[in-house]
matplotlib code that plots the C-alpha trace (Angstrom):
import matplotlib.pyplot as plt

x = [29.0, 30.6, 34.2, 34.5, 35.9, 34.4, 33.2, 31.6, 27.8, 26.1, 22.1, 20.0, 16.2, 13.5, 11.6, 13.2, 11.7, 12.8, 15.9, 17.3, 15.5, 18.1, 21.0, 20.1, 19.8, 23.2, 24.5, 23.6, 24.8, 28.2, 28.3, 29.1, 30.3, 27.3, 26.0, 22.7, 21.1, 17.9, 18.2, 20.6, 22.2, 23.5, 24.6, 26.6, 28.2, 29.6, 31.0, 34.5, 34.7, 34.4, 31.7, 31.7, 27.9, 25.5, 21.5, 18.9, 15.2, 14.3, 11.9, 13.6, 12.7, 15.0, 17.0, 15.8, 17.8, 19.0, 20.2, 22.3, 23.9, 24.8, 26.8, 28.4, 29.3, 31.0, 33.8, 33.2, 32.7, 34.1, 31.3, 28.5, 24.7, 21.7, 18.2, 15.8, 12.3, 8.2, 7.9, 7.8, 8.4, 10.1, 11.5, 13.1, 14.8, 16.0, 17.0, 18.5, 20.9, 21.7, 23.2, 24.9, 23.2, 24.2, 20.5, 17.3, 15.4, 11.5, 10.8, 8.8, 9.7, 12.5, 14.4, 16.8, 18.0, 18.5, 20.3, 22.9, 23.0, 23.8, 26.3, 28.0, 27.9, 29.6, 32.0, 33.0, 32.9, 35.8, 37.6, 38.3, 38.4, 41.6, 42.5, 43.0, 44.6, 47.8, 47.5, 48.0, 50.8, 52.6, 52.3, 53.8, 56.7, 56.6, 56.8, 59.2, 62.2, 61.5, 62.6, 65.5, 66.5, 66.0, 68.2, 71.2, 70.7, 71.2, 73.7, 76.1, 75.9, 75.3, 78.1, 80.8, 79.8, 80.6, 76.5, 76.3, 72.7, 73.3, 71.8, 68.9]
y = [95.8, 92.6, 91.9, 93.5, 96.8, 99.3, 96.8, 98.6, 97.3, 97.9, 98.7, 97.7, 98.9, 100.7, 101.8, 104.8, 105.7, 101.6, 102.1, 105.8, 103.3, 100.9, 103.1, 105.3, 102.2, 100.8, 104.6, 104.2, 100.8, 101.6, 100.9, 104.4, 103.3, 102.2, 103.3, 103.1, 102.0, 102.3, 99.4, 96.5, 97.9, 100.8, 98.6, 96.2, 99.4, 100.0, 96.3, 97.4, 99.5, 95.5, 95.9, 93.3, 92.7, 93.6, 93.9, 94.1, 93.4, 90.6, 92.3, 95.4, 97.5, 96.2, 93.6, 91.5, 90.3, 87.2, 88.4, 90.9, 88.1, 86.1, 88.7, 90.2, 86.9, 85.8, 88.9, 89.2, 86.0, 87.1, 89.5, 88.8, 88.8, 89.3, 89.0, 91.3, 90.7, 90.9, 87.9, 84.6, 82.3, 79.1, 78.4, 82.3, 81.7, 78.3, 79.8, 83.2, 80.7, 78.5, 81.2, 82.3, 84.5, 84.6, 84.8, 86.1, 87.7, 88.0, 91.9, 92.5, 94.2, 92.0, 92.7, 95.4, 93.9, 90.6, 92.2, 94.0, 90.0, 88.5, 91.2, 90.1, 86.7, 87.5, 89.5, 86.2, 84.3, 86.2, 86.6, 82.8, 82.4, 85.0, 83.2, 79.6, 80.9, 82.6, 78.8, 77.2, 79.6, 78.7, 75.3, 75.0, 77.1, 74.6, 71.8, 73.3, 74.1, 70.3, 69.0, 71.1, 70.5, 66.4, 67.3, 68.6, 65.9, 63.4, 65.1, 66.6, 64.5, 61.1, 60.8, 62.4, 58.9, 56.7, 55.6, 54.7, 55.7, 53.9, 50.3, 52.4]
z = [75.8, 74.1, 73.8, 70.5, 70.9, 69.1, 66.1, 63.2, 62.5, 60.1, 61.0, 57.0, 58.0, 55.7, 58.1, 59.1, 62.3, 63.4, 62.1, 64.0, 67.2, 66.7, 66.0, 69.1, 71.2, 70.4, 70.9, 74.7, 75.0, 73.5, 70.4, 68.6, 64.9, 63.6, 60.2, 58.8, 55.3, 54.6, 51.6, 51.1, 48.0, 50.0, 52.3, 49.8, 48.6, 51.6, 52.8, 51.6, 54.7, 56.4, 59.1, 61.8, 62.4, 59.8, 61.2, 58.9, 58.2, 56.0, 54.0, 52.1, 49.8, 46.6, 47.4, 50.6, 53.3, 52.1, 49.2, 50.6, 53.0, 49.7, 48.0, 50.9, 52.4, 48.9, 49.7, 53.2, 55.2, 58.1, 58.8, 61.0, 60.0, 62.3, 60.9, 62.6, 60.9, 62.2, 60.0, 62.8, 59.4, 60.9, 57.1, 56.8, 59.9, 58.8, 55.2, 56.8, 58.8, 56.1, 54.1, 56.9, 59.3, 62.6, 64.3, 63.4, 66.1, 65.6, 66.5, 69.9, 72.6, 73.7, 70.4, 71.8, 74.5, 73.0, 70.4, 72.3, 73.9, 70.2, 69.4, 72.5, 71.7, 68.4, 70.1, 72.5, 69.5, 67.8, 70.9, 71.0, 67.6, 67.3, 71.1, 69.3, 66.2, 68.9, 70.4, 66.9, 65.9, 69.8, 69.3, 65.7, 66.7, 69.6, 67.5, 64.6, 67.5, 69.3, 66.1, 65.4, 68.8, 68.0, 64.6, 66.2, 68.4, 65.7, 63.5, 66.1, 69.9, 68.7, 66.5, 69.0, 71.3, 68.2, 68.1, 64.5, 63.0, 60.0, 61.1, 63.2]

ax = plt.figure().add_subplot(projection="3d")
ax.plot(x, y, z, "-o")
ax.set_aspect("equal")
plt.show()
């Protein structure tokens, strides 16, 4: 499983058999917090649950995958999207990435394994981002502390030794 602990994953696939296949495969790999939808509209209505990852088909009944991606990213930019599609068009793949998809996987016999790999990579990326955020906060606190020490030195220590800071 990746480093995300039980990520909320949405599956958006209008082919019911393939939808169930993805859900079952992910469950077998330890991903148990999975919700499936047969169309983009239902997915969008549930985005308030703040899924970590949306795995969706490009060609859906109703809204296509790009439309779902664009609408969801407006309000939930941290949600990652992985497209699964039978379309091997480079233009569609590039378009999906341009609008913020994490990846585009053409459906074939290795799809499920590649999907689990991508979920793991998303988890690792999010873990590193959280770690970097903590490091930035620690560094900021350290800088503020050092500035306070310098300020205290200038205000309290230097005058005790009769050193004037007026000409400095």
